[in-house]
MIDOSE-1310 file (N, C-alpha, C; in nm, 2 decimals, decimal comma, always signed):
residues 99
xxxx	-5,61/-16,60/-6,36/-5,59/-16,47/-6,41/-5,62/-16,48/-6,56; -5,69/-16,37/-6,62/-5,74/-16,40/-6,75/-5,63/-16,28/-6,83; -5,65/-16,32/-6,95/-5,56/-16,23/-7,05/-5,58/-16,08/-7,01; -5,72/-16,03/-7,00/-5,75/-15,91/-6,99/-5,67/-15,85/-6,84
xxxx	-5,68/-15,92/-6,74/-5,60/-15,88/-6,62/-5,45/-15,86/-6,65; -5,39/-15,97/-6,71/-5,26/-16,00/-6,74/-5,21/-15,84/-6,83; -5,30/-15,81/-6,92/-5,28/-15,71/-7,01/-5,28/-15,57/-6,91; -5,38/-15,55/-6,84/-5,39/-15,45/-6,75/-5,25/-15,44/-6,65
xxxx	-5,22/-15,56/-6,59/-5,10/-15,55/-6,53/-4,96/-15,52/-6,61; -4,95/-15,55/-6,73/-4,85/-15,53/-6,80/-4,85/-15,39/-6,84; -4,97/-15,32/-6,87/-4,98/-15,18/-6,89/-4,93/-15,12/-6,77; -4,97/-15,15/-6,67/-4,95/-15,08/-6,54/-4,81/-15,07/-6,51
xxxx	-4,74/-15,18/-6,52/-4,60/-15,19/-6,52/-4,51/-15,11/-6,62; -4,57/-15,12/-6,75/-4,50/-15,04/-6,83/-4,52/-14,89/-6,80; -4,63/-14,85/-6,76/-4,66/-14,70/-6,72/-4,58/-14,66/-6,60; -4,56/-14,77/-6,50/-4,48/-14,73/-6,39/-4,34/-14,69/-6,42
xxxx	-4,29/-14,78/-6,51/-4,14/-14,76/-6,55/-4,11/-14,65/-6,66; -4,21/-14,59/-6,75/-4,23/-14,49/-6,81/-4,25/-14,35/-6,73; -4,31/-14,35/-6,62/-4,33/-14,24/-6,53/-4,17/-14,23/-6,46; -4,13/-14,36/-6,40/-4,01/-14,37/-6,34/-3,89/-14,29/-6,43
xxxx	-3,89/-14,33/-6,53/-3,78/-14,28/-6,64/-3,79/-14,15/-6,66; -3,91/-14,09/-6,68/-3,95/-13,94/-6,71/-3,90/-13,87/-6,58; -3,93/-13,91/-6,47/-3,93/-13,84/-6,34/-3,77/-13,83/-6,31; -3,69/-13,93/-6,33/-3,55/-13,92/-6,32/-3,49/-13,84/-6,43
xxxx	-3,54/-13,84/-6,55/-3,48/-13,75/-6,66/-3,50/-13,60/-6,64; -3,62/-13,57/-6,56/-3,65/-13,43/-6,54/-3,58/-13,39/-6,42; -3,56/-13,48/-6,31/-3,48/-13,44/-6,20/-3,32/-13,43/-6,24; -3,27/-13,51/-6,33/-3,13/-13,50/-6,38/-3,11/-13,37/-6,47
xxxx	-3,22/-13,33/-6,54/-3,20/-13,21/-6,62/-3,20/-13,08/-6,51; -3,28/-13,08/-6,41/-3,31/-12,98/-6,31/-3,15/-12,97/-6,25; -3,10/-13,09/-6,20/-2,97/-13,09/-6,12/-2,86/-13,04/-6,22; -2,88/-13,07/-6,35/-2,78/-13,02/-6,45/-2,77/-12,88/-6,47
xxxx	-2,90/-12,83/-6,49/-2,92/-12,69/-6,51/-2,86/-12,59/-6,40; -2,88/-12,65/-6,26/-2,85/-12,59/-6,14/-2,69/-12,59/-6,13; -2,63/-12,70/-6,18/-2,49/-12,73/-6,16/-2,43/-12,62/-6,26; -2,48/-12,61/-6,38/-2,43/-12,52/-6,48/-2,44/-12,37/-6,44
xxxx	-2,54/-12,34/-6,37/-2,54/-12,20/-6,32/-2,47/-12,17/-6,20; -2,44/-12,27/-6,11/-2,33/-12,26/-6,01/-2,21/-12,26/-6,06; -2,15/-12,33/-6,19/-2,02/-12,31/-6,26/-2,02/-12,18/-6,30; -2,10/-12,14/-6,37/-2,11/-12,00/-6,43/-2,09/-11,89/-6,34
xxxx	-2,17/-11,89/-6,22/-2,13/-11,82/-6,11/-1,99/-11,82/-6,04; -1,95/-11,94/-6,01/-1,82/-11,96/-5,96/-1,69/-11,91/-6,07; -1,71/-11,93/-6,19/-1,63/-11,87/-6,30/-1,60/-11,72/-6,29; -1,76/-11,66/-6,28/-1,74/-11,50/-6,27/-1,68/-11,45/-6,13
xxxx	-1,71/-11,50/-6,02/-1,65/-11,48/-5,90/-1,50/-11,50/-5,90; -1,44/-11,61/-5,99/-1,30/-11,65/-5,97/-1,23/-11,54/-6,07; -1,31/-11,49/-6,17/-1,24/-11,38/-6,24/-1,23/-11,25/-6,17; -1,35/-11,23/-6,08/-1,33/-11,08/-5,99/-1,22/-11,12/-5,91
xxxx	-1,21/-11,23/-5,86/-1,09/-11,25/-5,76/-0,96/-11,24/-5,82; -0,94/-11,30/-5,94/-0,81/-11,28/-6,00/-0,76/-11,13/-6,02; -0,88/-11,06/-6,07/-0,85/-10,93/-6,10/-0,82/-10,85/-5,98; -0,89/-10,87/-5,86/-0,85/-10,82/-5,74/-0,72/-10,86/-5,69
xxxx	-0,67/-10,98/-5,73/-0,55/-11,02/-5,66/-0,44/-10,95/-5,75; -0,46/-10,93/-5,87/-0,38/-10,84/-5,96/-0,35/-10,71/-5,93; -0,47/-10,64/-5,89/-0,47/-10,51/-5,83/-0,37/-10,52/-5,69; -0,41/-10,59/-5,61/-0,33/-10,60/-5,48/-0,17/-10,64/-5,50
xxxx	-0,15/-10,72/-5,60/+0,00/-10,75/-5,62/+0,05/-10,63/-5,69; +0,00/-10,54/-5,77/+0,07/-10,42/-5,81/+0,06/-10,32/-5,71; -0,04/-10,32/-5,61/-0,04/-10,22/-5,47/+0,11/-10,28/-5,41; +0,12/-10,40/-5,38/+0,23/-10,45/-5,31/+0,35/-10,40/-5,36
xxxx	+0,36/-10,42/-5,50/+0,48/-10,39/-5,57/+0,53/-10,22/-5,56; +0,41/-10,13/-5,55/+0,44/-10,01/-5,56/+0,49/-9,96/-5,39; +0,41/-10,03/-5,30/+0,44/-10,02/-5,15/+0,59/-10,05/-5,14; +0,64/-10,17/-5,19/+0,78/-10,22/-5,17/+0,86/-10,14/-5,22
xxxx	+0,83/-10,07/-5,34/+0,95/-9,99/-5,40/+0,93/-9,85/-5,31; +0,82/-9,81/-5,25/+0,83/-9,69/-5,19/+0,92/-9,72/-5,06; +0,88/-9,83/-4,97/+0,95/-9,85/-4,88/+1,12/-9,86/-4,88; +1,13/-9,93/-5,02/+1,28/-9,96/-5,05/+1,35/-9,80/-5,06
xxxx	+1,27/-9,71/-5,11/+1,33/-9,57/-5,12/+1,34/-9,51/-5,00; +1,25/-9,53/-4,91/+1,24/-9,46/-4,77/+1,36/-9,51/-4,70; +1,40/-9,64/-4,71/+1,51/-9,70/-4,62/+1,64/-9,70/-4,70; +1,65/-9,65/-4,81/+1,79/-9,64/-4,88/+1,83/-9,52/-4,92
xxxx	+1,72/-9,41/-4,94/+1,76/-9,28/-4,99/+1,71/-9,18/-4,91; +1,83/-9,10/-4,82/+1,79/-9,01/-4,73/+1,74/-8,88/-4,78; +1,75/-8,85/-4,91/+1,70/-8,75/-4,97/+1,54/-8,77/-4,99; +1,49/-8,89/-5,02/+1,36/-8,91/-5,04/+1,29/-8,92/-4,91
xxxx	+1,36/-8,98/-4,82/+1,29/-8,96/-4,68/+1,27/-8,83/-4,62; +1,38/-8,74/-4,65/+1,35/-8,61/-4,60/+1,24/-8,53/-4,69; +1,24/-8,55/-4,81/+1,14/-8,50/-4,90/+0,99/-8,57/-4,84; +0,98/-8,68/-4,84/+0,85/-8,74/-4,81/+0,80/-8,68/-4,66
xxxx	+0,91/-8,66/-4,57/+0,89/-8,63/-4,42/+0,82/-8,47/-4,43; +0,90/-8,38/-4,50/+0,87/-8,25/-4,54/+0,72/-8,24/-4,59; +0,70/-8,31/-4,68/+0,56/-8,30/-4,75/+0,43/-8,36/-4,68; +0,46/-8,48/-4,62/+0,35/-8,54/-4,55/+0,33/-8,48/-4,42
xxxx	+0,45/-8,48/-4,33/+0,42/-8,44/-4,21/+0,46/-8,28/-4,18; +0,48/-8,21/-4,28/+0,51/-8,06/-4,26/+0,63/-8,04/-4,18; +0,71/-8,11/-4,20/+0,84/-8,10/-4,12/+0,95/-7,99/-4,19; +1,03/-7,94/-4,09/+1,11/-7,83/-4,12/+1,24/-7,83/-4,07
xxxx	+1,35/-7,78/-4,12/+1,46/-7,76/-4,07/+1,46/-7,63/-3,95; +1,55/-7,67/-3,87/+1,58/-7,56/-3,75/+1,60/-7,42/-3,83; +1,52/-7,30/-3,79/+1,52/-7,19/-3,86/+1,47/-7,16/-3,99; +1,42/-7,26/-4,03/+1,34/-7,26/-4,16/+1,17/-7,22/-4,14
xxxx	+1,14/-7,12/-4,22/+0,98/-7,10/-4,23/+0,91/-7,17/-4,36; +0,82/-7,25/-4,31/+0,76/-7,31/-4,40/+0,60/-7,28/-4,40; +0,56/-7,25/-4,55/+0,41/-7,20/-4,58/+0,36/-7,31/-4,64; +0,22/-7,35/-4,56/+0,14/-7,47/-4,63/+0,04/-7,39/-4,68
xxx	+0,03/-7,45/-4,81/-0,08/-7,40/-4,92/-0,22/-7,50/-4,93; -0,31/-7,48/-4,89/-0,41/-7,58/-4,90/-0,46/-7,57/-5,03; -0,49/-7,67/-5,10/-0,56/-7,69/-5,23/-0,72/-7,70/-5,21
Protein backbone atom coordinates (compact mmCIF):
# COMPACT_ATOMS: atom_id res chain seq x y z
CA UNK A 1 0.00 0.00 0.00
CA UNK A 2 1.41 3.29 -1.01
CA UNK A 3 1.30 6.65 0.63
CA UNK A 4 -1.37 7.83 -1.78
CA UNK A 5 -3.68 4.91 -0.96
CA UNK A 6 -3.09 5.38 2.75
CA UNK A 7 -3.88 9.08 2.42
CA UNK A 8 -7.13 8.33 0.54
CA UNK A 9 -8.09 5.73 3.15
CA UNK A 10 -7.39 8.17 5.97
CA UNK A 11 -9.44 10.85 4.22
CA UNK A 12 -12.33 8.40 3.70
CA UNK A 13 -12.32 7.44 7.40
CA UNK A 14 -12.20 11.09 8.41
CA UNK A 15 -15.10 11.90 6.04
CA UNK A 16 -17.10 8.99 7.45
CA UNK A 17 -16.68 10.20 11.05
CA UNK A 18 -17.45 13.83 10.17
CA UNK A 19 -20.58 12.74 8.27
CA UNK A 20 -21.66 10.47 11.13
CA UNK A 21 -21.11 13.25 13.69
CA UNK A 22 -23.08 15.78 11.62
CA UNK A 23 -25.87 13.23 11.13
CA UNK A 24 -26.07 12.54 14.86
CA UNK A 25 -26.04 16.28 15.62
CA UNK A 26 -28.90 16.92 13.16
CA UNK A 27 -30.90 14.00 14.57
CA UNK A 28 -30.32 15.22 18.14
CA UNK A 29 -31.39 18.73 17.17
CA UNK A 30 -34.55 17.40 15.50
CA UNK A 31 -35.47 15.29 18.53
CA UNK A 32 -34.75 18.18 20.92
CA UNK A 33 -36.93 20.63 18.97
CA UNK A 34 -39.74 18.10 18.81
CA UNK A 35 -39.43 17.41 22.54
CA UNK A 36 -39.55 21.14 23.34
CA UNK A 37 -42.67 21.48 21.17
CA UNK A 38 -44.29 18.59 23.01
CA UNK A 39 -43.41 20.17 26.37
CA UNK A 40 -44.96 23.50 25.34
CA UNK A 41 -48.15 21.75 24.20
CA UNK A 42 -48.30 19.70 27.39
CA UNK A 43 -47.88 22.81 29.56
CA UNK A 44 -50.64 24.59 27.61
CA UNK A 45 -53.01 21.67 28.07
CA UNK A 46 -52.08 21.42 31.76
CA UNK A 47 -52.95 25.09 32.26
CA UNK A 48 -56.30 24.56 30.55
CA UNK A 49 -57.01 21.54 32.74
CA UNK A 50 -56.05 23.39 35.93
CA UNK A 51 -58.41 26.22 34.96
CA UNK A 52 -61.17 23.70 34.24
CA UNK A 53 -60.54 21.99 37.59
CA UNK A 54 -60.85 25.37 39.33
CA UNK A 55 -64.17 26.01 37.60
CA UNK A 56 -65.46 22.57 38.55
CA UNK A 57 -64.36 22.99 42.18
CA UNK A 58 -66.21 26.33 42.35
CA UNK A 59 -69.31 24.67 40.90
CA UNK A 60 -69.03 21.83 43.44
CA UNK A 61 -68.82 24.40 46.24
CA UNK A 62 -71.94 26.22 44.95
CA UNK A 63 -73.86 22.96 44.53
CA UNK A 64 -72.82 21.75 47.99
CA UNK A 65 -74.06 24.99 49.52
CA UNK A 66 -77.32 24.68 47.58
CA UNK A 67 -77.83 21.08 48.77
CA UNK A 68 -77.08 22.10 52.34
CA UNK A 69 -79.71 24.88 52.11
CA UNK A 70 -82.26 22.45 50.64
CA UNK A 71 -81.70 19.94 53.44
CA UNK A 72 -81.49 22.35 56.37
CA UNK A 73 -83.90 25.18 55.56
CA UNK A 74 -87.57 24.31 55.03
CA UNK A 75 -88.26 27.88 53.91
CA UNK A 76 -85.60 27.65 51.19
CA UNK A 77 -86.92 24.26 50.07
CA UNK A 78 -90.47 25.63 49.81
CA UNK A 79 -89.28 28.71 47.92
CA UNK A 80 -87.25 26.58 45.52
CA UNK A 81 -90.15 24.16 44.92
CA UNK A 82 -92.58 27.02 44.27
CA UNK A 83 -90.27 28.75 41.80
CA UNK A 84 -88.82 25.75 40.01
CA UNK A 85 -91.78 23.37 39.92
CA UNK A 86 -94.65 25.88 40.07
CA UNK A 87 -95.99 24.32 43.25
CA UNK A 88 -98.70 25.95 45.32
CA UNK A 89 -100.47 25.56 48.59
CA UNK A 90 -103.99 24.22 48.71
CA UNK A 91 -106.50 26.92 47.81
CA UNK A 92 -103.80 29.22 46.47
CA UNK A 93 -103.84 30.61 42.94
CA UNK A 94 -100.51 31.03 41.20
CA UNK A 95 -99.96 33.14 38.09
CA UNK A 96 -96.93 32.27 36.00
CA UNK A 97 -95.38 35.10 34.04
CA UNK A 98 -93.09 33.98 31.22
CA UNK A 99 -90.19 36.28 30.35
